[in-house]
Each structure stands twice: as structure tokens, then as C-alpha cells.
Legacy VTK file of the C-alpha trace (Angstrom):
# vtk DataFile Version 3.0
C-alpha trace
ASCII
DATASET POLYDATA
POINTS 511 float
-5.235 -21.479 10.249
-4.468 -25.086 10.684
-5.115 -25.725 14.176
-8.508 -23.723 13.433
-9.498 -26.472 10.950
-8.465 -29.015 13.309
-10.730 -27.904 16.040
-13.202 -27.514 13.443
-13.194 -30.946 12.076
-12.960 -32.058 15.845
-15.875 -30.720 16.991
-17.779 -31.706 14.168
-16.287 -35.386 14.955
-17.249 -35.634 18.296
-20.708 -34.044 17.794
-21.597 -36.951 15.494
-20.176 -39.761 17.945
-22.178 -38.396 20.636
-25.507 -38.442 18.859
-24.425 -42.045 18.525
-23.223 -42.092 14.375
-20.320 -43.709 15.275
-19.800 -44.405 11.572
-19.139 -41.004 10.760
-16.700 -40.874 13.888
-14.497 -43.844 11.927
-14.990 -41.210 8.739
-13.344 -38.805 10.461
-10.453 -40.619 12.056
-9.713 -42.155 8.813
-9.791 -38.481 7.261
-7.263 -36.673 10.232
-4.921 -39.847 8.527
-5.371 -38.992 4.714
-3.771 -37.283 2.475
-6.614 -35.192 1.687
-6.672 -33.533 5.336
-3.329 -31.892 4.526
-4.566 -31.110 0.765
-7.447 -29.032 2.820
-5.320 -27.608 5.061
-3.100 -26.334 1.983
-6.069 -24.735 -0.250
-7.350 -22.952 2.866
-4.382 -21.620 3.439
-3.477 -21.063 -0.066
-6.997 -19.186 -0.773
-5.531 -16.097 -1.352
-3.166 -17.150 -4.017
-5.274 -18.350 -6.093
-7.965 -15.903 -6.000
-5.096 -13.236 -7.360
-4.479 -16.124 -9.675
-7.950 -15.767 -10.758
-8.070 -11.956 -10.800
-4.870 -12.157 -13.077
-6.706 -14.879 -15.501
-9.925 -12.638 -15.528
-8.142 -9.160 -16.226
-6.004 -11.191 -19.354
-9.375 -12.514 -20.339
-10.975 -9.304 -20.886
-11.092 -6.850 -23.960
-8.236 -4.751 -23.950
-9.029 -1.020 -22.600
-8.900 1.784 -25.277
-5.982 3.340 -24.943
-4.046 0.495 -23.160
-1.209 -1.712 -25.147
-1.279 -5.513 -24.427
2.180 -5.542 -22.505
0.516 -1.948 -20.615
-2.533 -5.023 -19.512
0.641 -7.824 -18.555
2.031 -4.895 -16.350
-0.897 -3.888 -14.590
-2.330 -7.480 -13.956
0.966 -8.097 -12.497
0.530 -5.165 -10.431
-2.858 -6.058 -9.661
-1.858 -9.449 -8.993
1.123 -8.536 -6.306
-1.291 -5.943 -4.640
-3.225 -8.826 -3.547
-0.093 -11.098 -2.305
0.915 -8.126 -0.964
-1.797 -7.448 1.624
-2.971 -10.821 2.587
0.198 -12.742 2.215
-0.713 -16.020 1.439
3.143 -17.020 0.446
6.083 -15.083 1.272
6.604 -11.458 0.336
10.320 -12.338 -1.389
8.443 -15.473 -3.091
6.568 -12.451 -4.591
9.318 -11.145 -5.666
10.476 -13.796 -7.560
6.834 -14.487 -9.900
7.297 -10.737 -10.797
10.975 -10.890 -11.734
9.983 -14.525 -13.664
6.274 -12.885 -14.720
8.474 -9.880 -16.546
10.130 -12.607 -18.335
7.396 -15.143 -19.503
4.471 -12.887 -19.933
6.389 -9.735 -20.847
9.148 -11.885 -22.812
12.122 -9.264 -22.019
15.292 -10.700 -21.394
16.396 -12.190 -18.275
19.510 -10.054 -18.329
17.562 -7.305 -18.908
15.672 -7.854 -16.160
18.538 -9.112 -13.928
19.925 -5.114 -15.200
17.309 -3.384 -13.699
16.983 -5.259 -10.401
20.146 -3.664 -9.082
20.079 0.374 -9.255
21.246 3.377 -6.770
18.292 2.798 -4.846
18.494 -1.374 -4.413
22.173 -0.446 -3.566
20.865 2.589 -0.922
17.996 0.064 1.050
20.483 -2.782 1.419
23.651 -0.369 2.809
20.982 1.198 5.308
19.964 -1.925 6.803
23.228 -3.345 7.088
24.518 -0.214 8.936
21.547 -0.669 11.155
22.451 -4.007 12.395
25.320 -2.259 12.959
24.172 0.405 15.402
21.772 -1.689 17.142
24.846 -4.206 17.922
26.003 -1.623 20.167
22.873 -1.768 22.889
22.806 2.206 23.908
19.481 2.488 24.949
19.743 2.725 28.313
22.136 5.778 27.734
19.679 7.090 25.161
16.467 6.899 27.628
18.584 8.767 30.373
20.296 11.364 27.675
16.452 12.064 26.453
15.390 12.469 30.271
18.652 14.798 31.154
16.968 17.020 27.998
13.519 17.120 29.200
12.787 16.796 32.603
11.157 14.125 34.489
7.632 15.720 33.583
6.224 13.032 31.669
4.853 14.482 28.483
7.889 16.626 28.454
9.853 12.615 27.820
7.497 11.391 25.317
7.513 14.447 23.509
11.392 13.744 23.534
11.097 10.519 22.796
9.236 10.924 19.748
11.331 13.712 18.402
14.719 11.499 19.413
12.641 7.965 17.755
12.134 10.564 15.053
15.315 11.985 14.024
16.958 8.739 14.364
14.603 7.423 12.190
15.011 9.693 9.302
18.110 8.828 9.461
17.881 4.858 9.259
15.280 3.701 9.318
12.116 3.541 11.434
11.994 -0.208 11.421
15.768 0.083 13.226
14.301 3.059 15.406
11.795 1.060 16.993
14.075 -1.867 17.643
16.404 0.643 18.900
14.110 2.982 21.267
11.385 -0.030 22.412
14.116 -1.162 25.256
14.252 2.515 25.747
9.998 3.030 26.696
10.147 -0.166 27.899
12.726 0.925 30.687
10.946 3.364 31.517
8.123 2.119 32.250
9.002 -0.906 34.042
10.798 1.204 36.553
7.612 3.260 36.731
5.520 0.502 38.078
5.883 -3.369 38.580
2.384 -3.437 37.768
1.342 -3.499 34.059
-2.011 -2.882 35.133
-1.147 0.200 36.827
1.081 2.000 33.595
-1.097 0.718 31.123
-2.299 4.501 30.010
1.647 5.457 30.199
2.656 2.281 28.477
0.663 3.340 25.081
1.950 6.588 25.538
5.478 6.542 25.432
5.012 3.256 22.806
3.370 5.017 20.889
5.570 7.812 20.376
8.102 5.953 19.741
6.257 4.198 16.659
4.392 7.622 15.425
7.400 9.657 15.757
9.414 7.182 13.732
6.811 7.112 11.355
6.554 10.289 10.226
10.211 11.083 10.063
10.821 8.524 7.766
10.236 11.225 5.308
12.800 13.577 6.352
15.779 11.624 4.585
16.228 9.452 1.784
17.821 7.299 4.224
14.948 7.273 5.937
13.340 4.373 4.505
13.217 2.522 1.358
9.878 4.722 -0.131
12.046 7.578 -0.145
14.923 6.331 -1.914
12.119 4.338 -4.440
10.754 7.940 -5.498
14.017 9.517 -6.403
14.766 6.368 -8.366
11.398 7.219 -10.308
12.179 10.922 -10.601
15.488 9.937 -12.148
14.105 7.591 -14.504
10.866 9.086 -15.733
12.048 12.552 -15.681
15.510 13.684 -15.688
18.161 14.208 -18.566
21.597 15.060 -18.582
21.532 16.568 -21.687
18.744 19.187 -20.493
19.542 21.190 -17.424
15.917 22.600 -17.160
15.278 18.556 -15.826
18.099 18.611 -13.145
15.261 19.503 -10.233
14.642 16.270 -10.526
18.284 14.860 -9.665
16.156 15.092 -6.243
20.269 14.764 -4.010
20.036 13.955 0.183
19.539 17.927 0.806
16.962 18.826 -1.420
14.757 15.983 -0.041
15.113 17.445 3.771
14.679 20.811 2.480
10.879 19.419 1.470
10.075 16.672 4.246
12.192 17.236 7.069
10.004 20.328 8.125
6.784 18.365 7.729
7.821 15.620 9.942
9.128 18.405 12.754
6.115 20.368 13.035
4.279 17.091 13.510
6.078 16.327 16.522
3.756 18.517 18.829
1.114 17.156 17.385
1.984 13.195 18.391
2.151 14.064 21.849
-1.081 15.930 21.977
-3.053 13.763 20.428
-1.454 10.737 22.508
-2.314 12.560 25.579
-5.742 13.629 24.461
-6.701 10.561 23.493
-5.476 8.025 26.394
-4.764 10.745 29.517
-2.193 8.907 31.919
-2.703 9.182 35.562
1.532 9.769 35.738
2.347 12.855 35.915
6.171 12.324 36.547
8.871 9.389 36.131
11.153 10.396 38.400
10.744 7.420 40.511
11.845 5.483 37.053
14.695 8.369 36.513
16.547 7.318 40.254
16.627 3.559 39.094
17.817 4.361 35.198
20.470 6.370 36.892
21.514 3.553 39.365
21.619 0.771 36.787
24.049 3.389 34.474
26.325 3.415 36.960
26.444 -0.016 37.518
27.365 -0.420 33.362
30.051 1.696 33.804
31.412 4.518 31.087
31.239 4.624 27.010
33.143 2.181 25.412
35.457 2.277 22.681
33.339 0.713 20.416
30.039 2.884 21.078
32.453 6.274 20.183
33.546 4.229 17.120
30.166 3.229 16.166
28.512 6.859 16.675
32.242 8.242 15.189
31.130 5.890 11.499
27.594 7.188 11.714
28.470 10.766 12.076
30.516 10.229 8.944
28.251 8.109 6.607
25.804 10.622 7.477
28.147 13.344 6.253
28.750 11.191 3.179
24.797 11.281 1.825
24.975 14.890 2.106
28.518 16.077 0.728
29.141 12.808 -1.956
25.788 11.397 -2.785
24.834 13.877 -5.545
28.020 12.685 -6.893
28.820 8.975 -6.612
25.270 8.164 -5.949
23.236 7.537 -2.072
23.951 3.652 -2.557
27.433 3.999 -2.733
27.910 5.960 0.153
25.504 3.165 2.215
27.480 -0.003 0.974
31.116 2.000 1.776
29.456 2.721 5.187
28.927 -0.781 6.248
32.119 -2.231 4.393
33.646 -0.078 7.321
32.095 -0.999 9.707
33.178 -4.791 8.627
36.364 -3.925 7.988
36.829 -1.851 11.599
35.242 -5.017 13.357
32.441 -3.158 15.117
30.271 -5.992 13.283
31.007 -9.657 12.216
29.199 -10.373 8.340
27.300 -13.234 10.477
25.952 -10.702 12.585
24.759 -8.750 9.357
23.709 -11.896 7.273
21.849 -12.801 9.808
20.263 -9.140 10.754
19.549 -7.696 7.538
16.189 -9.480 6.259
17.577 -9.808 2.471
14.137 -10.938 1.627
13.038 -7.312 1.564
16.275 -6.100 -0.338
15.062 -8.862 -3.209
11.257 -7.551 -2.350
12.309 -3.799 -3.244
14.604 -4.737 -6.207
11.461 -6.220 -8.004
8.486 -3.429 -7.548
10.805 -0.765 -8.161
11.746 -2.970 -11.912
8.127 -3.331 -12.245
7.557 0.145 -11.510
9.664 1.299 -14.090
7.986 -1.157 -16.572
4.719 0.295 -15.724
6.205 3.479 -17.150
7.657 2.084 -20.417
4.538 -0.075 -21.684
2.356 3.192 -20.616
0.344 1.161 -18.013
1.131 3.887 -15.597
-0.405 6.723 -18.088
-3.703 4.859 -18.758
-4.402 4.317 -15.032
-3.432 7.785 -14.222
-5.815 8.850 -17.211
-8.609 6.521 -15.975
-8.082 7.907 -12.226
-8.275 11.612 -13.301
-11.609 10.954 -15.348
-13.023 9.996 -12.049
-11.902 12.560 -10.010
-13.127 15.605 -13.023
-16.806 14.884 -12.136
-16.158 16.117 -8.428
-13.954 19.372 -9.381
-10.534 18.092 -7.713
-8.861 16.911 -11.077
-6.185 19.725 -10.305
-4.652 21.578 -7.983
-5.324 21.310 -4.058
-8.649 18.909 -4.548
-5.744 16.747 -7.040
-3.261 16.983 -3.915
-5.844 15.752 -1.577
-7.090 12.677 -4.372
-3.641 11.488 -3.744
-2.989 11.511 -0.739
-5.861 10.051 0.552
-5.134 7.037 -1.734
-1.513 6.483 -0.441
-2.625 6.409 3.115
-5.362 4.147 1.986
-3.199 1.875 0.354
-0.150 2.332 3.134
-1.922 1.007 5.638
-2.777 -2.285 3.626
0.964 -2.801 2.794
4.219 -1.530 3.735
4.763 2.038 2.993
7.864 0.649 0.285
5.323 -1.338 -1.878
2.690 1.042 -1.560
4.688 3.952 -2.918
6.691 1.130 -5.403
3.048 0.424 -6.986
1.611 4.442 -6.940
4.642 6.404 -7.310
4.113 5.737 -11.471
1.012 6.215 -11.333
0.374 9.389 -9.309
3.827 10.998 -11.528
2.020 10.438 -14.525
-1.180 11.914 -12.989
0.819 14.840 -12.366
1.973 15.574 -15.694
-1.329 13.872 -17.235
-3.023 17.123 -14.848
-0.121 19.166 -15.382
0.846 19.449 -11.967
4.370 19.972 -11.011
5.853 16.278 -10.552
8.088 17.069 -7.870
5.175 17.958 -5.559
3.214 14.523 -6.040
5.575 12.820 -6.164
6.710 14.482 -2.765
2.923 14.048 -1.088
2.686 10.285 -2.768
5.596 9.350 -0.359
5.193 11.315 3.057
1.717 10.320 2.974
2.716 6.538 2.323
3.854 7.112 6.648
0.524 7.837 7.506
-0.075 4.286 8.289
-1.032 4.814 11.840
-4.255 2.665 11.878
-3.363 -1.055 12.171
-0.118 -3.043 13.866
0.478 -4.322 10.447
0.391 -0.890 9.092
4.607 0.147 9.552
6.853 -1.721 11.176
7.483 0.527 13.821
3.766 -0.055 14.899
4.220 -4.228 14.737
7.504 -4.149 16.726
6.202 -1.713 19.695
2.815 -4.145 19.843
5.139 -6.844 20.570
5.733 -5.511 23.970
2.848 -6.671 24.849
1.376 -3.691 26.390
-0.702 -2.255 23.402
-3.720 -4.169 21.862
-4.738 -3.233 18.558
-7.941 -1.010 19.263
-4.538 1.692 20.650
-3.621 2.018 16.941
-6.956 3.128 15.830
-7.854 5.706 18.325
-5.478 7.368 17.969
-4.435 6.614 14.345
-7.312 8.235 12.800
-6.547 11.623 14.694
-3.076 11.728 13.436
-3.804 10.713 10.120
-5.859 13.679 9.638
-3.453 15.823 11.411
-0.545 14.842 8.586
-2.614 15.147 5.882
-3.765 18.727 6.807
0.109 19.100 7.548
1.281 18.109 4.211
-1.629 19.793 1.831
-0.632 23.222 3.546
3.207 22.320 3.060
2.545 21.385 -0.815
0.331 25.278 -1.027
2.451 27.211 1.170
5.946 26.272 1.374
7.441 23.822 -1.362
6.499 26.263 -4.368
9.471 28.560 -2.450
11.800 25.861 -3.174
10.815 24.962 -7.059
LINES 1 512
511 0 1 2 3 4 5 6 7 8 9 10 11 12 13 14 15 16 17 18 19 20 21 22 23 24 25 26 27 28 29 30 31 32 33 34 35 36 37 38 39 40 41 42 43 44 45 46 47 48 49 50 51 52 53 54 55 56 57 58 59 60 61 62 63 64 65 66 67 68 69 70 71 72 73 74 75 76 77 78 79 80 81 82 83 84 85 86 87 88 89 90 91 92 93 94 95 96 97 98 99 100 101 102 103 104 105 106 107 108 109 110 111 112 113 114 115 116 117 118 119 120 121 122 123 124 125 126 127 128 129 130 131 132 133 134 135 136 137 138 139 140 141 142 143 144 145 146 147 148 149 150 151 152 153 154 155 156 157 158 159 160 161 162 163 164 165 166 167 168 169 170 171 172 173 174 175 176 177 178 179 180 181 182 183 184 185 186 187 188 189 190 191 192 193 194 195 196 197 198 199 200 201 202 203 204 205 206 207 208 209 210 211 212 213 214 215 216 217 218 219 220 221 222 223 224 225 226 227 228 229 230 231 232 233 234 235 236 237 238 239 240 241 242 243 244 245 246 247 248 249 250 251 252 253 254 255 256 257 258 259 260 261 262 263 264 265 266 267 268 269 270 271 272 273 274 275 276 277 278 279 280 281 282 283 284 285 286 287 288 289 290 291 292 293 294 295 296 297 298 299 300 301 302 303 304 305 306 307 308 309 310 311 312 313 314 315 316 317 318 319 320 321 322 323 324 325 326 327 328 329 330 331 332 333 334 335 336 337 338 339 340 341 342 343 344 345 346 347 348 349 350 351 352 353 354 355 356 357 358 359 360 361 362 363 364 365 366 367 368 369 370 371 372 373 374 375 376 377 378 379 380 381 382 383 384 385 386 387 388 389 390 391 392 393 394 395 396 397 398 399 400 401 402 403 404 405 406 407 408 409 410 411 412 413 414 415 416 417 418 419 420 421 422 423 424 425 426 427 428 429 430 431 432 433 434 435 436 437 438 439 440 441 442 443 444 445 446 447 448 449 450 451 452 453 454 455 456 457 458 459 460 461 462 463 464 465 466 467 468 469 470 471 472 473 474 475 476 477 478 479 480 481 482 483 484 485 486 487 488 489 490 491 492 493 494 495 496 497 498 499 500 501 502 503 504 505 506 507 508 509 510
């Protein structure tokens, strides 16, 4: 932004000097050296921050809507302002999290200790531990071995290799998060592309298909297990917070554990894998039908690298133990406890150093999710989520989609639209309380609406910034922003249809 302003002002000054207006030229030089220029640059860079503040002031100054409490309006205002800041990012996102915390104390009048306690839940521990485990796994650099393993199973036919890449990216992402898998698999994809040809122009279509197989495979698989993404842990936390009562056996179905989540979501992921490959090949049509040449070169490089080291085997074994802990122990001690214990095990064994975890984990992400989960709980407590749900339902009633299949589709489309403008975790944190209350008002099953919300948050296929996986593969330099849009809208349509069919035909069998 600052460079664009500099260039604009410089062009104005040069034009003035060309016309002989030396006084203006002198004024420009004085302005450029003055603090006013710095202030102008700052104001333009932060325009969305000021816009968000003005929106917040306006919402608080409007007459109180019928059915909404004053506390509910404050929470709703905080949510709208936070959403604007999530989308436009005029300030770092962790700063938004800090403002949410301060806002709950100063605007809602909550005790600071109460707000602090709401920041640390099992969901937040789970997110923190998963990020630490991901750093430890990536450190071992098993990318070339993984690439060769994929090719051994798929053969050298390009379409089979790409389906294998999407499947492996998906399976991994369903357990350790899509951003981690994208970082792990990007070298795998680039290795296969570069070994096929040194000329980027000759392999551009191949590169698009391979790299989007990674990002789309990881994105659709993030829904597969609770550890696949923060959004899943957030939704599990909302179900427990809103509906679970230890003294009422009828509410035990809302205590969703690892295996129950997988039973609902994993088939939805697996069914989408063939569609990923089909859509990408149909859209981009790569010239290379086989990558046999790349495989020969890859085999030679692995021969020079030597056999797997004890640390590699130890990493794989420990990750399997953590996975078993999530499956077998999470119902008793929580997903977060298992994740943190696993991260501690990597440190104790010596497979990763604390400095590496400290540098590799984005602690701002942990703070961000802690804050938005806390705000989501306040949305429910103050009745703001219920009011928004009732208002949204009243808009759907004239269209005849205020219940059943129509309502499911509306929730899916709403979530898909929001998740393409902000992170999927933030989207579920903001929309979760609303859609769950919408389910109650409409007489729908909260589990079904919750799963539709969480799964639809994975449909951020349209933009580079839609998901971390898309951003990471775009950084390779092979892709253009339009490549995501060309294939993304087709993936979105297919994914939405598959999810709605699962809600209609499959999930009722599990309830």
C-alpha cells in the first residue's frame, strides 16, 4: 500500500514540475519529508479498521431490535466487527483476538478471570497440541520417500498418480491438518513436476493438476477427523457447550468423540477424491500422460539418500500412538490432553527441540481460536445467536426453505460463502452458534446442521487465500489465481451435493 501511494504522489509531482509548477514540486518535497505523509499512509492502510469501528458504533447506536437483549447486541456487534477485520486484515489477526478479550471485559462487563478461563478449553488444547505435533512430523523431511511410495502404488500414469497424491494428501490432512500436509506434500509435487521437465512452460498444466490435487485433497479431508482442522474441534466444543448434559442420557449423542466424527465425515471425504481428479483433468487437460521419466530420476535420488533413519521410524511410530490415543482415550481424558501429551513425547524423546516448536507453531492462531470460541459461547449465552437464527429463518420462510433439505442447502451455501472470505476455523467459530440455534428453532437435528456447517467450511476452493493449503501451493510459482476459480466452482458444486446427499441418506442411519 505504501509503495502504491509513493508512486501516485511521485507521478503527481513529476507532472506538476513538467508543467513548470516548481512551487508545487517544492511543496511535494516538503510533504514527502513531513510526518503528514506518514500519517496519510497509515490512515489509508488502516481504512478497514476505521470502517469496522464505525460499523460497530453505528450498530450500538441503533434502536435495540425486538427480541434482542443489550448484551446480545454488544456480542453481535463484536462478532460483526471481528468478521470485518478477519476478512480485510488491516491489523494482525492475533490483535483481533486480543481486542475480543478486552471487549468482553470492557463492553460486556465480564470478570477478567472468567474471560481468561473461557479462553482455555479442550478444543484449544487440541488445536495447540496438533500444531506442535505437525511441526515435529514435518521436521523429518520424508517428502521424497512419500513421493516414491505413492508412485509404487499408483504406477506412472499421470491420472493415477494425481489421484494417489490427492488421496495421500487427504488421509494425512484428516489427521494432522491441511496446512501441515500442504507444506509436507508441496515438495513431493514439485519434485515430480521438476523431474518431468526443467521447462516450467512445458509442465504448467501438469503442475496445476498435481498442485491442486494436493490443496483440494487436503481441504476436503480436513473434515475427516477431529484432528483434521480447528473447525472440527470448535464444532465439537459447541455441541458439548450447548446441548450436552452429563445428567441426561438423551444428550450423550452430543458428546461427539473421535470415532463418531469419523463415522459421519470420513465417507464424505473419500467419495470426493475421484471427483477431485476428474474435475482437474477435465478442466486443465495436461499433456503428459505418464511421469515415468520423473520416477527414474526419483529412484536414483533416493538411492543416494540411503535407508530410513531410526528417527524417521520413531516419528511414524509415535504418531500412530497419538492417533490411537485420540481414538481410544479421548472420550475419557479429552482430545486436547492426548494432543498435548503427544507433543510432550516428541520433546522428551528428542525428535524435536522446543526452539523448533516455538518457531514453527503459529501461537497467534492458538490465541485467535481461543478468543473466537470464547466469543461464540457468549453469542449463545446472551441470546444473540438465537436472535440471528430466528431472523435468518424468517428470511428463508417466504422461499420455502426454512426446514429440511432446503434449510440444509441454505446453511451449506452460507458457510461456503463465508469460508471463502476467512479461515474455515473462524467461519465455524462465527457461524456455529447461529446455525446450531437455527437447528433448534427450525426443529432440525443439531448434529446434522453442525456437520453441514463444519464440512461446508472446507469448500474454500475459489481463492488463493481460501485455505492455507491453497496459499501454500500457490507459493510454488506454478499457479495463477484464476486456476483456483476455474476448477474451484465445479468442486464447490460437487462437494455441496455430496454433503447434502450424506445428510439425507447416510447420516440418519447413525443418529
